[in-house]
N, C-alpha and C positions, 0 to 999 in steps of 0.2 A: 493394480490401481490402489491409490490411497484416497480416502474420502474424509473430508472434515467439514463440519458445519461452520458457515460464516458467522461472525460475531453478531449477536442480536441484542446488544446493550441498548437500553432506552436512553435516548439523548436528543438534543435539539438538532433539527435538520437545518444545517447552515445555509443551504441555498442550492440553486441549480445552475450549472454552466452548460450551455448548449444542450446536448442530449445526454449529458452525464450528470450523476448525482454527486454532490459534495457532501460527505457525511461526517458529522461530528459525534463524538461519544463522550459520555460523562465520565469523570475521573477525578483524581486528586491532583490539583494543579501545583506546578513548581513555580518558583518566583521568577526565574530568568534562565535563558539559555545562552546568554552573552559570554559567559566565562569559558566556554568550551571551544576547542578547535578540532576540526575534522579533516580527514584526507580529502583532497579535492575530488577524487573519484567517488566519494560517497555523495557529494552534492550533485554531481552529474556523472552518471554511469557511462563509461566509455563505450562507444559503438563497437560491436564485434562480439567474439565468443566469450564474453565476460559477465559475471554477476557478482553483486556485493552481498556479503554476509556480515552479520554483526552479533555480538554477544556481550553480556555483562562482563566486566573485568573481574574474573574470579581470582582467588589467591594464587592458584596455579595457572600460569599463562597458557600452558598446553591445553587445559580444559577450555579456556576461552576461545582459543584458536579452533579447536575441534568443533565447538558449538557454532562458531561463525561459519565454518566450512559447511556444516549441516544446513544452515539457512541458505547459503549461497547455492548449494547443490539443488535444493528444492526449487529455488528461483530458476535455475537452468532447466529443470524438468518442466516447470510451469510454462516457460517460454516455448518449449517444444510443442506442448499441447495441454490444454486444461479445459474441463467441462464444468458447467454450472447448471444446476437444476433446482427449482424450488421457488420460493417467493418471499417477499418482504411486505409487511404491513406498515402503513403510514396513517397516523391519526391527526386530524386538524380540528382545533377548537379555538376559543377566544384567547387562550393562553399561548398559542403558537402551534408549531408543527413538531410532532414527536414520532419516533419509531414505535411501532406497536407489535414487534415480534419479527423474527427472521428465521426461516428454515431453509435457506439456500445452501445446498451442498456443493463443495468444490472438490473436484477429483482430478488427480494427475498420476503419472506412472511412478510409483514409489521405487520400483526396481531400477528405473533409469536414474532417479535421484540418488540412490545408494551407489550406483556406478560412478556418477559424477563426484560424489563425496569421496570415494576411494581413489579414483584415478585422475581427478582434476588437479591442476597445478595452482597453488597459491602464489601468484606472481607479485603481489604486494600485500603488505600488512601494516596496520597502524593502530593507534590507541588514543582515546581521549581520556578525560578524568573518570569516565564512567563505563565506556564501551571499548571493545576490541573489534577491529574491522579487518576483513579479509577480502581481497579481490581474487576470485577464482576463475580460472580459464578452463574451457572445455578440453578434454584429453585430445592429444594429437592435433592441436590447432595452431595456426601461426600466431605468435604472440609478440606484442610490443612491450617495450620497457616503460615503466611508469615511475616518475620521481616520487619522493616522499613528502612533498609540500603539504602542509596543513593550513587550513584557513577557517575563518569564522563565518557563520551565516550572515548575510547582509541584513541590516536593520529594515530596509524597505522591502516589502513583499515583491517577489518576482512577478512579471506580467502574467505568467501562466497560472497563477493562483486565482485570477479573476477572468482570464480570457484564454480559452483553450486554443492550442495550435490547430491550424486547418490543414488537412492532408487528404487527398482523394483516395489514398490507399490504406490509411490507418485511422483508427479511432483513438481518442485521448480521453482520460478521465482523471480527476483530482480526488484524492482521499485525504481526509482530515481527522486528526485526533487531538483532543486536549492533552495536556501533560499529565501522565501518570508518574507515580513516585519512581518507578523503574523506567528509565527512558526507552529501553528496547520495546517495552509494551506499547508505548505511544507510536513508535515506528511500525510495529506489527499491525496495529489497528488501522493506521493511516494507509498502509499498503493493501490490507485486506479490503478496506472500503473503496480504494481506487480500482482494484480488480473487479469488485462487484459492480462498480459504476460502469466499467467497460462491458460487462456482461449485459447489463440493462440497456446500455447504449446500442449494443449489437442486435439484441433481439429480446424485446420485452412486451408483455401484454398487460395493460393497466386497466383495472376495474375500479370504478368509483361508486360509492354509496354516500349520499348526502342526506342530512336531516336538519330540520329547522325547529327550534324550540324557543319560545319567548323572544321572538324576533332575532334570534341569534342562530347562525348556521354553523354546523359542524359536519364532519364526515370522516369516513374511513376509505382508504384505497389500498389495493394490493398490486404489487408489481411482480409478475411471474416471469421467470426466465427458464430457458432450456436451450443452451447454446454451447458449442465447442469453439475455443479461441486458440489461435497460434500466434507466435511472436509476441506474447504478452510479457512485458518487462517494465520495471520501474526505471524511468530515465532521469528524473530529477527529484531532489528533495530540498525542503526548506523548513527551518525551525525558527519560529518567531522568538526573537530574543526577549521580547517584553513579557510573554507568559509561558513560553516553552511549548506551545502547541505545534504539532508537526503536520506538514503538508507533503504529499507525494504526487508526482505526475507519472501516470502509467500509460503505456501505449500498446496496442495490439493491431494485428492485421484485420481489415474488414472481412467478415465472413463471406 
């Protein structure tokens, strides 16, 4: 198993959708995302034995493809099974709502991820001006063919950014990140926040502590999770052309 700490950057809590947390993280904003085009399967991951990986566009293309395969292989292993244990603090005062630390650990089977990285088949590959993308298929699985159409993100936010899909068998969560200088970092943060939102939606214990001073109320709450999820995958992505912020919609089977 491999274990990694979830990101605990202090940032503004953008809001709550249904039972999931939409989390925003502070960073260096980019001016716009309108100039880039992406493979259509990056915006909406095809159903089936596939996962999307991405990497900075390095000088040597082979290095970019290898890095993207690594990301996609980890996504396939996470879809098989992933565990979350720990907690996140949230602080509220007159200035707003902020994260106050995060020690949630994410654990999945690293050996399985390495096997997917070695034996999975890259059935599609594309590039934008900043990133290289790979669509990786599980080994020995039936595969479809995918065209190389590239598209831009729509200007209007998709409906799922404000209203989660409803499904009796699955949970959904949205993760958000502001635009970092390196675009892949924004997607990584948004995806991690979506996965953590799913863990909290699946099984979380919330503890509240309130205090009042000079007629103003503030408080701290902790959200503790201890859950194993299966079928967790990022199914949709959107990048705001106005400010470069990234949104991801993730799905997992209900425990």
